[in-house]
C-alpha positions in Angstrom: -22.0 17.1 -10.8 -22.3 17.0 -7.1 -20.3 14.4 -5.4 -18.2 13.6 -8.4 -14.8 15.2 -9.2 -11.9 14.9 -11.6 -8.8 17.1 -11.5 -7.3 18.8 -14.6 -4.2 17.5 -16.3 -2.2 20.4 -15.1 -2.2 18.9 -11.6 0.0 16.0 -12.7 3.7 16.9 -12.6 6.4 15.3 -14.6 9.6 16.3 -12.8 11.0 16.0 -9.3 12.2 19.6 -9.3 8.7 20.9 -9.8 6.9 18.6 -7.4 7.6 20.5 -4.2 6.5 23.8 -5.7 3.4 22.8 -7.5 2.3 20.0 -5.3 2.4 17.5 -8.2 3.6 14.0 -8.6 7.3 13.7 -8.1 10.2 12.2 -6.2 11.3 13.4 -2.9 15.0 14.3 -3.5 15.9 13.4 0.1 15.0 9.7 -0.4 16.3 8.6 -3.8 16.6 5.0 -4.7 20.0 3.7 -3.4 22.2 2.2 -6.0 25.0 -0.3 -5.3 28.1 -0.4 -7.4 29.7 -3.8 -7.9 32.9 -4.0 -5.8 36.3 -4.2 -7.4 37.7 -7.7 -7.2 41.4 -8.1 -6.5 44.1 -7.6 -4.0 42.9 -4.4 -2.4 45.4 -2.0 -3.9 44.3 0.4 -6.6 46.1 0.1 -9.9 45.8 3.1 -12.2 48.1 1.9 -14.9 46.6 1.9 -18.4 47.9 -1.7 -18.9 46.1 -3.1 -15.9 46.7 -6.4 -14.2 44.7 -9.5 -13.6 42.4 -8.9 -10.6 43.1 -5.1 -10.5 41.0 -2.2 -11.6 41.6 -0.9 -15.1 40.7 2.6 -15.9 42.0 2.6 -19.5 39.7 4.6 -21.9 40.0 1.7 -24.4 38.3 -0.7 -22.0 34.8 0.5 -21.3 33.7 0.5 -17.6 30.7 -1.5 -16.8 28.5 -0.3 -13.9 26.0 -2.7 -12.3 23.2 -1.4 -10.2 20.6 -3.4 -8.2 17.9 -1.5 -6.4 16.9 -3.3 -3.2 13.5 -4.8 -3.1 13.3 -5.8 -6.7 13.0 -9.4 -7.8 15.8 -11.3 -9.4 14.4 -10.9 -13.0 14.1 -7.2 -12.6 17.5 -6.9 -10.8 19.1 -8.8 -13.7 17.8 -6.3 -16.1 19.2 -3.4 -14.1 22.5 -5.2 -13.8 23.3 -5.3 -17.5 26.1 -3.4 -19.0 25.5 0.3 -19.6 26.6 1.7 -23.0 26.1 5.4 -23.0 27.4 5.8 -26.6 24.6 3.7 -28.0 21.6 5.8 -29.0 18.2 4.8 -30.4 17.4 6.5 -33.7 14.2 8.5 -33.7 13.0 6.8 -36.8 12.9 3.4 -35.0 10.6 4.9 -32.3 8.5 6.5 -35.0 7.9 3.1 -36.7 7.1 1.3 -33.4 3.5 -0.2 -33.5 1.0 1.4 -31.3 0.2 -1.8 -29.4 3.8 -2.6 -28.8 4.4 0.9 -27.5 1.5 0.7 -25.1 2.6 -2.7 -23.9 6.1 -1.3 -23.1 4.7 1.7 -21.3 2.3 -0.5 -19.4 5.3 -2.1 -17.7 6.8 1.2 -16.6 6.2 1.9 -12.9 3.1 4.1 -12.6 4.8 7.0 -11.0 7.3 7.2 -13.8 4.5 7.6 -16.4 4.0 11.2 -15.3 7.6 12.0 -16.2 7.2 10.4 -19.6 4.1 12.4 -20.4 6.2 15.5 -21.2 8.0 13.6 -24.1 5.3 14.3 -26.7 1.6 15.0 -27.1 1.0 11.3 -27.9 2.4 10.2 -24.5 0.7 13.1 -22.7 -2.7 11.7 -23.5 -1.8 8.1 -22.7 -3.9 8.0 -19.6 -7.0 8.4 -21.7 -5.9 5.7 -24.2 -8.1 2.6 -23.8 -5.5 0.4 -25.4 -2.9 1.5 -22.8 -5.3 0.9 -19.9 -6.1 -2.5 -21.3 -2.4 -3.5 -21.3 -1.9 -1.9 -17.9 -4.7 -4.0 -16.4 -3.0 -7.2 -17.6 0.5 -6.7 -16.4 1.5 -7.6 -12.8 1.4 -5.1 -10.1 4.2 -2.6 -9.7 4.7 -3.9 -6.2 3.6 -3.0 -2.7 3.5 0.7 -1.7 2.8 2.5 1.6 0.4 5.4 1.4 0.5 7.9 4.2 -2.2 10.5 4.7 -2.3 13.4 7.1 -3.4 17.0 7.4 -1.1 20.0 7.7 -3.0 23.1 8.8 -6.2 21.5 7.5 -4.6 20.8 4.2 -4.7 17.2 3.1 -1.2 15.7 2.4 -0.4 12.4 0.9 2.9 10.6 0.1 3.4 7.1 -1.4 6.5 5.1 -0.6 7.4 2.5 -3.3 9.0 -0.5 -1.7 10.6 -1.8 -4.9 12.0 1.6 -5.9 12.7 2.8 -2.3 11.4 6.2 -3.2 8.8 8.7 -1.8 6.3 10.2 -4.2 4.2 13.2 -3.3 0.6 13.0 -4.5 -1.6 16.1 -4.6 -4.8 15.6 -2.6 -6.3 19.0 -3.0 -9.0 17.4 -5.1 -10.6 15.9 -2.0 -13.6 17.7 -0.3 -12.8 19.2 3.1 -14.8 16.7 5.1 -12.8 13.7 3.9 -10.5 13.6 6.9 -10.3 9.9 7.8 -8.5 7.2 5.8 -10.6 4.0 5.7 -8.2 1.9 3.6 -7.1 0.9 0.1 -7.8 -2.0 -2.2 -7.1 -2.7 -5.9 -5.8 0.8 -6.6 -8.7 2.7 -5.0 -8.6 4.6 -1.7 -11.6 5.1 0.6 -12.2 8.1 2.9 -15.0 9.0 5.3 -16.0 12.0 7.5 -18.7 14.3 8.6 -20.0 16.9 6.2 -21.8 19.0 8.8 -24.1 16.5 10.5 -24.1 14.0 7.6 -21.7 11.0 7.6 -20.3 10.5 4.1 -18.0 8.1 2.3 -16.0 8.6 -0.9 -13.8 6.5 -3.1 -11.0 7.9 -5.2 -8.1 6.9 -7.5 -5.1 9.0 -6.4 -3.2 8.5 -9.7 -6.1 9.7 -12.0 -7.3 12.2 -9.4 -10.9 11.1 -9.8 -13.3 10.7 -6.9 -17.0 10.4 -6.1 -19.2 10.4 -3.0 -21.2 7.3 -2.3 -24.9 7.5 -1.7 -26.0 8.2 1.9 -26.4 5.1 4.1 -29.8 4.2 5.6 -28.6 5.1 9.1 -26.7 8.4 9.3 -24.1 7.5 11.9 -20.3 7.1 11.9 -19.6 3.5 11.1 -16.7 1.1 11.0 -15.9 0.7 7.3 -13.8 -1.6 5.1 -13.5 -1.5 1.3 -12.8 -4.5 -1.0 -12.2 -4.4 -4.7 -12.9 -7.2 -7.2 -10.6 -6.6 -10.2 -12.0 -9.5 -12.2 -15.5 -8.1 -11.9 -14.3 -4.5 -12.1 -16.4 -3.5 -9.0 -16.0 -2.8 -5.3 -17.9 -3.1 -2.1 -17.9 -1.1 1.1 -19.0 -2.9 4.3 -20.3 -0.8 7.2 -20.5 -2.7 10.5 -21.4 -1.3 14.0 -21.3 2.3 15.1 -17.8 3.6 16.1 -19.2 4.5 19.6 -20.3 0.9 20.2 -24.0 1.0 19.2 -24.8 -2.7 18.3 -28.3 -2.1 17.2 -27.4 -0.9 13.7 -27.8 -3.4 10.8 -24.8 -4.2 8.7 -24.9 -2.2 5.4 -23.1 -3.2 2.2 -22.5 -0.8 -0.8 -22.3 -2.4 -4.2 -20.7 -0.2 -6.9 -22.6 -2.1 -9.7 -26.0 -1.4 -8.1 -24.9 2.0 -6.6 -27.0 1.3 -3.5 -26.6 0.4 0.2 -28.3 -2.9 1.2 -29.4 -3.8 4.7 -28.3 -7.0 6.3 -28.3 -8.8 9.7 -27.5 -6.8 12.9 -24.3 -8.0 14.5 -25.0 -10.0 17.6 -24.4 -8.4 21.0 -20.7 -8.8 21.6 -17.8 -6.9 23.3 -15.3 -6.0 20.6 -11.6 -6.0 21.4 -10.8 -3.3 18.8 -12.2 -1.6 15.7 -9.6 -3.3 13.5 -11.1 -5.6 10.9 -9.6 -8.1 8.4 -11.2 -9.3 5.1 -10.2 -12.4 3.3 -11.9 -15.2 1.3 -15.1 -13.1 1.1 -15.4 -13.0 4.9 -15.0 -10.2 7.4 -13.4 -10.9 10.8 -13.5 -8.9 14.1 -12.0 -9.7 17.5 -14.4 -10.2 20.5 -13.9 -10.5 24.2 -17.4 -11.7 25.1 -17.9 -14.2 23.8 -14.2 -14.9 23.4 -13.0 -15.4 19.8 -14.0 -13.9 16.4 -17.1 -12.6 14.8 -17.2 -13.5 11.1 -19.5 -11.9 8.5 -20.1 -13.8 5.3 -20.5 -11.4 2.4 -22.3 -13.9 0.2 -25.1 -14.7 2.7 -25.1 -11.4 4.7 -25.1 -13.2 8.1 -22.8 -13.1 11.2 -21.5 -16.1 13.1 -19.2 -16.6 16.1 -15.9 -18.5 15.8 -14.6 -19.8 19.3 -10.9 -19.3 18.5 -9.3 -18.5 21.9 -6.5 -15.9 21.9 -3.0 -16.8 23.1 -2.3 -16.3 26.8 -0.9 -13.0 28.0 -1.8 -11.3 24.8 -1.6 -7.5 25.4 -2.9 -6.2 22.1 -3.7 -7.9 18.9 -4.3 -7.0 15.3 -6.1 -9.1 12.7 -4.2 -9.1 9.3 -5.6 -10.7 6.1 -3.2 -12.7 4.0 -3.6 -14.2 0.5 -6.4 -16.7 -0.1 -7.8 -18.0 3.2 -4.9 -17.0 5.5 -5.7 -15.0 8.5 -3.0 -13.7 10.9 -3.0 -12.4 14.5 -0.2 -10.1 15.5 0.3 -8.9 19.0 2.6 -8.5 22.1 3.0 -11.2 24.7 4.2 -10.6 28.3 3.2 -8.6 31.3 6.6 -7.0 32.0 8.5 -4.8 29.6 11.7 -6.9 29.9 9.8 -10.1 28.9 7.6 -8.7 26.1 7.9 -10.0 22.6 6.0 -9.6 19.3 4.5 -12.7 17.8 2.5 -13.8 14.8 -0.1 -16.5 14.7 -2.1 -18.0 11.9 -5.7 -19.3 12.3 -6.1 -23.0 11.7 -9.6 -23.1 10.2 -10.0 -26.8 10.8 -8.9 -27.0 14.5 -10.2 -23.4 15.2 -7.0 -22.4 17.0 -4.2 -19.9 16.6 -0.8 -21.5 15.6 2.4 -19.4 16.2 4.4 -19.0 13.0 7.0 -16.3 13.8 8.5 -14.1 16.5 10.0 -10.7 16.0 13.7 -10.7 16.8 14.5 -8.8 20.0 16.7 -6.3 18.2 13.8 -5.2 16.0 11.4 -5.2 18.9 13.6 -3.0 21.0 14.2 -0.6 18.1 10.5 -0.4 17.1 9.0 -0.1 20.6 11.3 1.4 23.2 8.6 1.7 25.8 6.4 -1.2 27.0 3.2 0.9 26.7 4.1 2.4 23.3 1.5 2.2 20.6 2.0 0.6 17.2 0.0 0.0 14.1 0.0 -3.2 12.1 -1.5 -3.9 8.7 -0.9 -6.3 5.8 -1.3 -7.2 2.2 -0.4 -10.3 0.2 1.4 -12.0 3.1 3.4 -8.9 3.9 2.9 -7.5 7.4 4.0 -3.9 8.1 4.7 -2.5 11.6 4.8 1.2 12.3 5.5 2.9 15.7 3.7 6.1 16.5 6.6 7.6 18.5 9.7 6.3 16.6 8.4 6.9 13.1 9.9 3.7 11.8 8.6 1.0 9.5 9.3 -2.7 9.8 8.3 -5.3 7.2 7.9 -9.0 7.6 7.5 -11.4 4.6 5.5 -14.3 5.8 6.4 -16.5 2.8 10.2 -15.8 3.0 10.3 -15.4 6.8 12.4 -12.3 6.5 12.4 -9.2 8.7 13.6 -5.9 7.3 13.5 -2.2 7.9 11.7 -0.2 5.3 14.6 2.0 4.0 13.7 5.7 4.1 10.2 5.1 5.4 9.8 7.7 8.1 6.2 8.7 8.9 5.5 12.2 7.7 3.6 13.3 10.8 2.6 12.1 14.2 -1.0 11.8 13.2 -0.3 10.0 9.9 -2.6 7.3 8.7 -0.9 4.5 6.8 -2.0 1.6 4.7 -0.8 -0.6 1.8 -1.6 0.8 -1.6 -1.4 -0.7 -5.1 -1.0 2.1 -7.7 -3.2 1.3 -10.8 -4.4 3.6 -13.6 -7.2 1.2 -14.5 -8.9 1.2 -11.1 -12.4 2.7 -11.7 -14.4 4.6 -9.1 -17.7 3.3 -10.7 
């Protein structure tokens, strides 16, 4: 069928050794999950005597050595699970696994990180067909998310490349993206396990939605106005549907009406034309069923209500000496503004504000420590990207190829270990891997 695609099962790899050759799912061997071994307590001298001493290391074969590992980025409950004693001599009998109820097995596998599922599919035929099992998908949709991931997309010699960095596991995973049509060259964004792309197929502007894990995709119907538009996709998991909002033309044409695609109706609907404003940037943020854009004239924000289909202006003045700003959506109704302050390079700093919806003003909530700012942006005019998800804000530098993460709730700054951008022209966004995310 035209505009609809699904890859074969052979495109999904199960081992890291084959991933680089076949272009399938697999770990990048250069960035494996770091493991920490619990330090030896005692006086600092190594004791190799079989008898051992109090507070010294005992390597006697009669006393089994316990190794504790704690992958960084995991919550305390998960870390406690990894920190339990390892007993390599204890084996599970095959008969026990054979008698395991189907529902219990699916519930266990549903809690396995999605990228690990492809390794487990080589165990047996039963597990190989698990992605087509409705019972497994039902349990998978009910468990909490694996955790935030960063999806990077770029083209190498016109070949689409994609890698996903798991923040909890601190590991890169290569995802084959050869299933995409050649015109899908621009990453719009990701939401609820789906990824949206756009591009020109000849003279026609097209949009597609795909699920990278299941390798399924489809092209959305053509919009009423065939022009390149600023797009944003939002997924409603409770309703099992998604919407794509198309605002003004990317070249600044304000006369185009706002169009909204509804996956349930499979049509684009026309709404109000955005009032004549001067936009600060094309970056948009969506939270609490509202779409926000920055404007210079009139100064403040333009807000689009998805439920009514109308635009309105919010006179929220920007902080003084703001050089560049990014709108970032948080959980619930939280809306953040991230940007640099200061006219001179020696006085510049990165700050984060939150919109007070009652007073209609920006309130500063955090500042990037100078050591992180100098490492991320060495030049005063250096460009950076900023995006967020679930009160996590990620900063990436175009030239340095670094990733910095800020947790708004915990107020913690941290480098993203092993997160180096794959290419200068990489497009990056947060991504939530889910098998149950449907493209329909």
